[in-house]
C-alpha positions, 0 to 999 in steps of 0.5 A: 542384436543386443542380448536384452533386446533379443530377450524382450522380443522372445518374451513378447513372442512367447507371451503372445503364443501363450495367449493364443493357446489360452484362447484355443483352450477356450475354443476346444472347451466350447467345441466339447460342450457343443458335442455334448449338446450343451449349446447354451454353455458353448454359445457363451464361450464362442461369444467370449472368443468373438470379443477377444477377436480370436478365430472370429469366423469360426466362432461366429459360425459355431455361435450361429450353429448353437443358436440354431440348435437352441431354436433361436433363428434370429440370433442364428441368422445374425451370426451366419451373416457374419460368415456367409459373404466371406470367401471359401465358406464351408458348404454346410453353413449355407444349408444351416443359414437356409434353415434359419431363414425358413424358421423366420418365414423368409422362404425366398431367402431360404430357397436361395441359399438352399439352392446354393448349398445344393449347387456346391455339392450339398445333399439334395435330400436335405434340400427336399427335407427343408422344403417339407419343413423336415430339416431335423438332420443338420449336417454339422452336428457332432461326428462320431467314429464307431468300432465294434467293442472287443468284449462282445460275446457270441450272444446278445450284449448291450447296455454298456456303462463305464464307471472308473476303470470298469465297464458294466454291460448286459449279456446273455452269455453263460455265467461260469459255473452257474446253471442258467435257464434259457429264455424261450424268445431266442433260446439264449440264457437269461440276461445278466450283468458283467464287467470288464476292466479297461485299465488292464485291457481285459476282454474276458467279462466277469459277472457283477459281484454280489446279489444283482444277477438272478435266474431271470433278466437283469439290466441295463443299469446306472451308477451314481457318480460316487459309485455307491448306488446302482439302479438296475432293471430286472424281471419282477423277482424280489426276495426270491419271489417272482410276481406276474400280473393277472395275464401271467406276464412277469414285467420288468422293474427297477431295483436299487443296490448298494456297493459294500465291501466290493459287492453289490448288495442290499437290493431294494424295491422302488415304490413306483414299481408295479406288478401290472406294467414294466418300469425299466432302463434307469438313468441318473442325472449327474447330480443323482437327484433325478431318475429317468426310466422307461415304462408302459404304464397307463396314461402315456403317449405310446407303447412305452414312454420316458418318465422322471422322478426326483430323489430326495436327500432322505432317499425318498422319491417324488411324483413320477412325471411323464417327459411329455410329447416332445420326447414321447410318441405313439411308438416306443421310447426306451433307454434314456441316458443323461450325460455329464452336462445334464442332456438327455439321450434316448432311443425311439422308433416313433421319431423319424429315423434311419431304421427301427430304434434310433438314438436321439438327443434333446435340445433345450433353449437358453431358458433350459426348456425342452424344444426339440429332439434330434437324430444322432445320424450315422454312424450312431444310427443304422437301418436296424435297432440302435440303443443304450447310448452312453457317453463318458464324462469327458464327452469324447467317447462312449458306447451304443448297442446295435443289431446292425450286423444282421445277426438275428436276436443278437445285439453287439456293443460298439465303442464311439469316439466324438470327433472334435473339430480339428484346428490347423495352426502354425507359424511362418518363419524366416528360414535363415534367422527363424524370425516370424513373418507377419502378413504372409499370405496363405492359400489353403485348398484341398488336394484337388484344388478346391479352395478352402480359405485365404489366410494372413499371418499375424504379427507373430507369424501365426495362422490358424483355420479349422479343417476337416479330418481324413483329407489331403491339403495344399497350403501355398505360402507367399510374401513379397520378401520371400520365395513362394512355397507349397506345403502338402499335408494331410489330416488322415488317421489323426486320433479323435482326441487330438484337436490341433494339427501343427504345420509350421512353414519356413520361407526362404528370403529373396536374394534382393537387398532392395526388397528385403530392406525396403530400400529406396535407390541411393542417388548422387548429385551430378559430378559428386560422390558424397553421401546425401542425407536421403542416401544415408537414411537408406544405407542405415536400412542396410546396416540394420538388416545385416546387423539384426536380421541377417548377420551372415549376409554378404553384399557387393556394392555397385556404383554408376554415373550418368552419360555426361562426361567422358567414359574414363572420367565417369569410370573414376567417378563411379569408383569414388561413389562405390568407395564412399558407399563402402566407407559409410557402411564400414564406418557405421558398423559393418565389418569389411568382411560383410562387403566383399566388393565395391566396384564402379561401372561408370556409364556402362549400365544405364537404366534408361536410354539417356546415353551419349548424344541423347537429349534427356532432362535432369530427372532422367539423368538422376536415375542413372547416378546411383548405387546398387547392391547385390546379395552374395551370400545369405548364411 
């Protein structure tokens, strides 16, 4: 192959892969937005992927999931239908499709697909919940991996909040060198706020520097993006004065602090604090213009509601607003948090959940209107209290607190990772020349043989498919010109931030020149050994294959005759045909070393029964007047 031609092929190949990488980057961004509950933004990107015809089956499914979460069942059904009739569909798609149909009042269709989901091994509880219109637990919502934090203390710890390299958290551990009062509720010290530096792998907490910690409870807290402002909860203790209501109760309040010269100072009371009820658990919107909090102030829906208040540019505050009955219940709503995409999370014991306090996310439609809340499920939630949810800026990690370890009175902090969808991808190439193989067939199954997907490589030999983590897989590859190959791989213990698993496959060409060159049989006229025009066309296929595809391949030429004439004459004629074939190949570019033999076999290897004494028509005799080729060496 000439150098400039090879360069152009490589250039096109690399360009195509770059385009695929760009599209995958879009898909990854959409997946992150999905896990951040930013379903409107995610849907826009999935639509772009569909228009670009990139991983369309996956994009249709995720777009349908977005519309379902946005409570737009008509659009959801439209896109589920693009997936539902295809082979080897993920089982949860059937369930979500059933949910969407039920929203539209198609109860018969909903029941049909719910049964199909159950038959394929789906959760019977989900099917029962669907029939009762309680289908709030969608099986394909973000998945989290949880582990206990390494900076927990023997006492109660919660309220982790990361800013820069520091993680702030609330703990009842004793402050070094400080004499502290004991809280009569659990006989532990009053809550204070501490930090650890995760950049240095520090596991020894340090009390927050400045004027934050007092003799009473502090925390939890929130910090503005610029790191200059903190809002934190504290017992009603301001300017060294502790204030109680007429019942003698010292309520929680929210205070503001400024970061100056390495310390939190200039503590300020907020105008909506009140001596007669608690205002606590502050959370800031990403732009810092809205403060969310929990309060048991009069006029709410339950024991404790969530509220918001705008923060004006001059530092003043707007009117306090209750977040309404979609969020607030007759129970307690606490610990609000707003992620980088502006989506609200909170804990509640009033919404249906796994146990006591559960963490919930909020769902908005494409107009930004709150429509529903959804439970974050296990492992975020347990049968105990789960609260103080925090998600990092990238949406891929965070913290919660829980007393799930059954320690009475003790809460622990847990770190979570968001598990993004994993993309299996790779290139199928020729093991001899490294060229990509288009239209290779791939069958992806689980280790036990459960079918997952049938795939076909594109013109660049590329394939991809979304797979589950923590699984073992089989990938069977086939192509008419290559030997079948079975590849075993797994997705075990892959880091949560890794979103691609590359499995490249090399296929060994078959030792069959006719197959490799798409060769038609080379025929000769009766009693002739000249190369006919139709035969010349086929011989050029061989020349091209050996020159451009397999430059080290060697072959043998084997020519034949029909049975008419004497055996000795036919032996000589077949040798003439072999010589003609050989000379044509050499004269048109092949070196002599590439054709290691050219032999004639006369009428000794007939392809049919047209031997001496057998009457055959001319077309049957023609089948025997031929030249065959044998591959001797590939590399």
